[in-house]
C-alpha positions in Angstrom: 0.0 0.0 0.0 2.8 2.4 0.9 4.4 1.9 -2.6 1.1 2.8 -4.3 0.5 5.9 -2.2 4.1 7.1 -2.8 3.6 6.6 -6.6 0.4 8.7 -6.6 2.1 11.4 -4.5 5.1 11.4 -6.8 3.0 11.8 -9.9 1.1 14.7 -8.3 4.2 16.5 -7.2 6.2 15.9 -10.4 3.5 17.5 -12.5 2.2 20.2 -10.2 4.6 22.7 -11.7 3.0 22.3 -15.1 -0.5 22.9 -13.8 -2.4 25.4 -15.9 -3.8 28.5 -14.4 -6.8 29.0 -16.8 -9.0 26.8 -14.6 -9.8 26.0 -10.9 -8.0 22.9 -9.6 -9.6 22.2 -6.2 -12.9 20.7 -5.3 -14.7 19.4 -2.2 -17.0 16.4 -2.8 -19.6 14.8 -0.5 -22.1 12.0 -1.2 -24.3 9.4 0.5 -26.0 6.2 -0.7 -26.1 2.4 -0.7 -23.6 -0.3 -0.1 -23.5 -4.1 -0.7 -21.3 -6.6 1.0 -20.6 -9.2 -1.7 -18.2 -11.6 0.1 -17.3 -13.2 2.4 -20.7 -13.8 4.2 -21.2 -17.0 6.2 -24.5 -18.9 5.7 -27.3 -18.0 6.5 -26.3 -14.3 6.7 -27.5 -12.0 3.8 -27.4 -8.3 3.1 -30.0 -6.4 1.0 -29.0 -5.5 -2.5 -29.3 -1.8 -1.7 -28.3 -1.3 1.9 -28.7 2.3 3.0 -25.8 3.2 5.1 -22.8 4.9 3.3 -21.4 8.4 3.5 -18.1 9.9 2.1 -16.3 13.2 1.8 -13.2 14.0 -0.3 -10.9 16.7 -1.5 -9.7 16.6 -5.1 -6.8 18.4 -6.9 -6.6 18.4 -10.7 -3.1 18.5 -12.0 -4.4 19.5 -15.5 -7.8 19.2 -17.2 -7.4 15.4 -17.7 -5.7 14.0 -14.5 -5.8 14.6 -10.8 -5.5 13.1 -7.3 -8.1 12.8 -4.5 -8.1 12.0 -0.8 -11.3 10.4 0.5 -12.9 9.4 3.8 -15.8 6.9 3.7 -18.0 5.5 6.5 -21.0 3.2 6.6 -22.4 -0.1 7.9 -23.5 -3.5 6.6 -26.6 -5.0 8.2 -28.8 -8.0 7.7 -31.6 -8.5 5.2 -34.6 -8.2 7.4 -36.7 -11.3 7.4 -34.3 -13.3 5.4 -31.1 -13.3 7.6 -30.1 -13.4 11.2 -29.4 -10.1 12.7 -25.9 -8.6 12.4 -24.3 -5.2 12.0 -20.8 -4.3 10.9 -19.4 -0.8 10.7 -16.5 0.4 8.5 -14.4 3.4 8.0 -12.2 3.9 5.0 -9.3 6.4 4.3 -8.0 6.4 0.7 -5.9 8.1 -1.9 -6.9 7.7 -5.6 -5.8 8.9 -9.0 -8.5 10.5 -11.1 -8.9 10.6 -14.9 -11.3 13.1 -16.4 -12.8 10.9 -19.1 -15.1 13.6 -20.3 -12.0 15.6 -21.4 -10.0 12.6 -22.6 -12.9 11.4 -24.8 -13.8 15.0 -26.0 -17.4 15.1 -24.6 -17.5 18.7 -25.6 -18.3 17.6 -29.1 -21.8 16.7 -28.0 -22.4 18.0 -24.5 -21.1 20.7 -22.1 -23.3 19.5 -19.1 -22.3 15.9 -18.6 -19.0 14.4 -17.7 -17.3 11.3 -16.3 -14.5 10.7 -13.9 -12.7 7.4 -13.4 -10.6 6.7 -10.3 -8.2 4.0 -9.0 -6.2 3.9 -5.8 -5.7 2.4 -2.4 -6.3 3.0 1.3 -6.9 1.5 4.7 -10.3 0.1 5.9 -11.2 -0.3 9.6 -13.9 -2.9 10.1 -15.7 -3.1 13.5 -18.1 -6.0 14.2 -21.0 -4.7 16.4 -22.7 -8.1 16.8 -20.5 -11.2 16.6 -20.4 -14.6 18.3 -16.6 -14.3 18.2 -14.4 -12.1 20.4 -13.3 -9.8 17.7 -11.4 -6.6 18.0 -11.6 -4.1 15.1 -9.4 -5.2 12.2 -7.6 -3.2 9.6 -7.1 -4.1 5.9 -5.6 -2.6 2.8 -8.2 -1.7 0.3 -8.0 -1.3 -3.5 -10.6 1.1 -4.9 -11.8 1.6 -8.4 -14.9 3.3 -9.8 -16.5 5.8 -12.1 -18.4 9.0 -11.3 -21.0 10.7 -13.6 -21.3 14.5 -13.4 -24.0 17.0 -14.3 -23.0 20.6 -14.1 -25.6 22.8 -12.3 -23.4 25.9 -12.4 -19.8 27.0 -12.6 -19.3 26.1 -8.9 -21.6 23.1 -8.3 -22.1 19.7 -10.0 -24.3 16.8 -9.2 -22.4 13.5 -9.0 -23.4 9.8 -9.2 -20.7 7.2 -8.2 -20.3 3.5 -8.4 -17.3 2.1 -6.7 -15.8 -1.4 -6.0 -13.7 -2.1 -3.0 -11.3 -5.0 -2.5 -10.0 -5.7 1.0 -6.7 -7.5 0.5 -6.6 -9.0 4.0 -9.8 -9.6 5.9 -9.7 -12.1 8.7 -13.4 -12.5 9.3 -16.6 -12.6 7.3 -18.6 -9.4 7.0 -21.2 -10.8 9.4 -18.4 -11.5 12.0 -19.6 -15.1 12.6 -16.6 -17.0 11.1 -13.0 -16.7 10.3 -12.4 -15.9 6.6 -10.6 -19.2 5.9 -11.4 -22.7 4.8 -8.9 -24.1 7.3 -10.1 -25.6 10.6 -9.7 -23.1 13.4 -9.6 -23.4 17.2 -11.4 -20.4 18.7 -10.2 -17.8 19.5 -7.0 -18.4 17.5 -6.8 -16.1 14.5 -5.5 -18.1 11.4 -4.7 -14.9 9.5 -6.3 -16.3 6.4 -5.5 -13.1 4.4 -8.5 -13.7 2.2 -10.1 -10.8 0.3 -13.4 -9.0 1.0 -15.4 -7.5 -1.8 -18.0 -4.7 -1.4 -19.4 -1.9 -3.5 -21.1 1.4 -3.0 -23.4 3.6 -5.0 -23.9 7.2 -4.1 -25.4 10.6 -5.1 -23.7 13.8 -4.0 -22.5 17.2 -4.8 -19.1 18.6 -6.0 -18.2 22.1 -4.9 -15.6 23.8 -7.1 -13.2 26.2 -5.4 -11.2 29.0 -7.0 -11.5 32.4 -8.7 -11.3 31.2 -12.3 -14.4 30.9 -14.5 -14.3 27.1 -14.9 -13.0 24.1 -13.0 -10.7 21.6 -14.7 -13.7 19.1 -15.0 -15.3 21.4 -17.6 -12.3 23.3 -19.0 -11.9 23.2 -22.8 -8.5 24.5 -24.1 -9.2 27.3 -26.5 -8.4 26.9 -30.2 -6.8 30.1 -31.5 -7.8 29.3 -35.0 -11.4 29.3 -34.2 -11.6 32.9 -32.9 -13.3 35.5 -35.0 -10.2 37.6 -35.3 -8.0 34.7 -36.4 -10.7 33.5 -38.9 -11.0 37.0 -40.4 -7.2 37.2 -40.7 -7.0 33.9 -42.5 -9.7 34.8 -44.9 -8.1 38.1 -45.7 -4.7 36.4 -46.3 -6.3 33.9 -48.7 -8.0 36.8 -50.6 -4.7 38.6 -50.9 -3.0 35.4 -52.2 -5.7 34.8 -54.8 -5.7 38.3 -56.2 -4.9 38.4 -59.9 -4.2 42.1 -60.8 -3.6 41.6 -64.6 -6.3 38.9 -65.1 -3.9 36.4 -66.7 -5.0 33.5 -64.5 -1.9 33.5 -62.4 -2.4 34.8 -58.8 -0.2 37.7 -57.8 1.9 35.8 -55.3 3.0 33.4 -58.1 3.0 36.0 -60.9 6.5 37.3 -61.8 4.9 39.9 -64.2 1.7 41.0 -62.4 1.1 43.8 -65.0 0.9 41.9 -68.4 -1.7 43.1 -70.9 -5.0 41.4 -70.9 -4.5 39.6 -74.3 -0.9 38.4 -73.5 -0.1 34.7 -73.4 1.8 33.9 -70.2 3.4 30.8 -68.7 2.7 29.2 -65.3 4.9 31.9 -63.7 2.9 34.8 -65.3 5.8 35.8 -67.6 4.7 36.6 -71.2 5.6 33.9 -73.7 7.9 34.1 -76.6 7.1 30.8 -78.3 9.5 31.2 -81.2 12.3 32.8 -79.2 12.7 35.8 -81.6 12.7 38.4 -78.8 9.0 39.5 -79.3 6.3 38.5 -76.8 3.6 36.4 -78.5 1.0 39.1 -78.0 3.2 41.5 -80.0 4.3 38.9 -82.5 2.2 38.6 -85.7 3.9 35.2 -86.3 4.3 33.9 -82.7 5.4 30.4 -83.7 8.0 31.4 -86.4 11.0 33.5 -85.6 11.3 36.8 -87.4 12.8 40.2 -87.0 11.2 43.1 -85.2 11.0 45.0 -88.5 8.4 42.5 -89.8 6.6 42.3 -86.4 8.2 38.9 -85.7 7.3 37.3 -89.0 10.0 35.6 -91.2 11.1 37.6 -94.3 9.9 34.8 -96.6 6.2 34.6 -96.9 4.6 31.4 -95.8 2.2 30.4 -98.5 0.7 27.2 -97.2 -1.0 28.0 -93.9 -1.8 24.4 -93.3 1.8 23.5 -93.2 2.4 26.4 -90.8 -0.2 25.1 -88.4 1.2 21.5 -88.7 4.6 22.8 -87.8 3.3 24.7 -84.8 1.5 21.4 -83.6 4.7 19.4 -84.1 6.7 21.9 -82.1 4.1 21.8 -79.2 3.4 25.5 -79.5 -0.4 25.3 -79.6 -1.8 23.9 -76.4 -4.5 24.7 -73.9 -3.5 24.4 -70.3 -5.5 23.6 -67.1 -5.2 23.8 -63.4 -4.7 20.7 -61.2 -7.8 18.5 -61.2 -9.7 21.0 -63.4 -11.3 20.8 -66.8 -11.7 24.5 -67.2 -9.0 26.1 -69.4 -6.7 28.7 -67.8 -7.3 32.3 -68.9 -4.0 32.6 -70.7 -4.8 29.5 -72.9 -8.0 31.0 -74.4 -5.9 32.6 -77.1 -4.8 29.2 -78.3 -8.4 28.2 -78.7 -9.1 31.4 -80.6 -6.1 30.7 -82.9 -7.3 27.2 -83.7 -10.9 28.5 -84.3 -9.7 31.2 -86.7 -7.5 28.7 -88.6 -10.3 26.3 -89.1 -12.6 29.0 -90.3 -10.0 30.0 -92.9 -9.5 26.3 -93.9 -13.0 24.7 -94.1 -11.6 21.4 -95.5 -9.6 20.5 -92.4 -10.8 18.2 -89.6 -9.2 18.2 -86.2 -8.9 15.9 -83.1 -8.6 17.5 -79.7 -6.3 15.4 -77.5 -6.5 15.6 -73.7 -3.8 14.8 -71.2 -3.3 14.8 -67.4 -0.3 14.7 -65.0 0.6 11.6 -63.0 -0.9 12.7 -59.7 -3.8 10.5 -58.7 -5.2 7.1 -59.9 -4.6 6.3 -63.6 -8.3 5.6 -64.4 -9.3 8.9 -62.8 -6.7 10.8 -64.9 -7.9 9.1 -68.1 -11.4 10.4 -67.4 -10.0 13.8 -66.5 -8.1 14.0 -69.8 -11.2 13.2 -71.7 -13.1 16.0 -69.9 -10.4 18.5 -70.8 -10.5 17.4 -74.4 -14.3 17.7 -74.5 -14.2 21.1 -72.8 -12.0 22.5 -75.6 -14.1 20.7 -78.2 -17.2 22.3 -76.9 -15.6 25.8 -76.9 -14.6 25.4 -80.5 -18.2 24.5 -81.5 -19.4 27.6 -79.6 -17.0 29.7 -81.6 -18.7 28.6 -84.8 -16.9 25.5 -85.9 -19.0 22.6 -87.3 -19.1 19.7 -84.9 -18.7 17.3 -87.8 -15.1 18.6 -88.2 -14.1 17.9 -84.6 -13.5 14.9 -82.5 -12.0 14.6 -79.0 -10.2 11.9 -77.0 -8.6 11.6 -73.6 -5.1 10.0 -73.6 -4.6 9.9 -69.9 -1.3 10.6 -68.1 1.6 12.3 -69.9 4.5 10.3 -68.6 7.1 12.3 -70.6 7.5 15.0 -67.9 9.1 14.9 -64.5 6.2 14.2 -62.1 8.2 15.5 -59.2 8.3 19.0 -60.7 5.2 21.2 -60.3 6.2 23.3 -63.4 6.6 20.1 -65.5 3.3 18.7 -64.2 1.6 21.9 -65.3 2.8 21.4 -68.9 1.2 17.9 -68.8 -2.2 19.3 -67.8 -3.2 20.3 -71.4 -5.0 19.6 -74.6 -3.2 19.5 -78.0 -4.5 19.2 -81.5 -4.0 16.9 -84.4 -5.1 17.5 -88.0 -6.9 14.6 -89.6 
């Protein structure tokens, strides 16, 4: 018993320095109710199932909102079942020290109630048993007791709670039966010799009572819920404001300002994933200023080559082959990015000038996610561009679309590379 008590005291003292100050830690508890002596009882002695005759009072200190320690004093008596047992009466007193676990906080009861709670306890103590009526010359005996139980709580106010407790008690060394008529041993005994049988005694109590919370803080540890700073109104407003700032797109090119290296590009400019204007043919003129964006040419001819390109169909095929004409999408999206709309317009204008040409829209996805899902996503992207071309005035009979799934030709560990894979391209049929 000494070892158990020392352990409980050590745990309390070793953690008391970390006790929180946002809640009250002390409480006074008192309750009364029933008891039941289970064993040992010598035939024909019996006790009623609900024997009125138990009282206890205790003081509890919560180290934090989940764990604490309590000292408790209990007193009561066992008596015979009237009409079904010979008369007897046995008084007991109990002094114990128990560890307490706030199960309501451990199991997050606040998710569905702020009024009900549960406490579990386990510990040890000393029991004094005095046999009032006994055929044997018995002096009061003392026994180590192991205590375990659970207490339900209902909060009346910040300072008072109603409690209901069920507790089991195990006397580790009880020399006599609870009725006091026999030695607690199966060995033959010569009265008045005490055989020191060291047998156990088992009894339970059930009580109703009140908990009185002490302290100047608003709440006791039984009901304290650690505040979440991310749920406050000010924090939430700050987070929303930050998100809005991050998503701002000043130049409307589809790239948020925090990712846009050129946040002031013209509205009709084609840009890359970093917001920088594209120069597809590398001739030093941005595509939106280049009259021939896919063929290098001097500035004097507005970026077009000196030699006139006669066959526009060959020009378009070259652009396709060089991967210049693509429509790009965000991650897990089938809606074209704003800067890619110019590619759709370019294809539409070319088809209108060349009515004999048919086209397949080919959709692709990156390698993030399940392969089957990406195949469906690539088809959705192809269909989205297909539908936009029809809306622009292109005959549906000239268009087909197909999803080709994941583009495995890029480095899937690179976000920029994966962005280039999220696209549709075109093939002349």
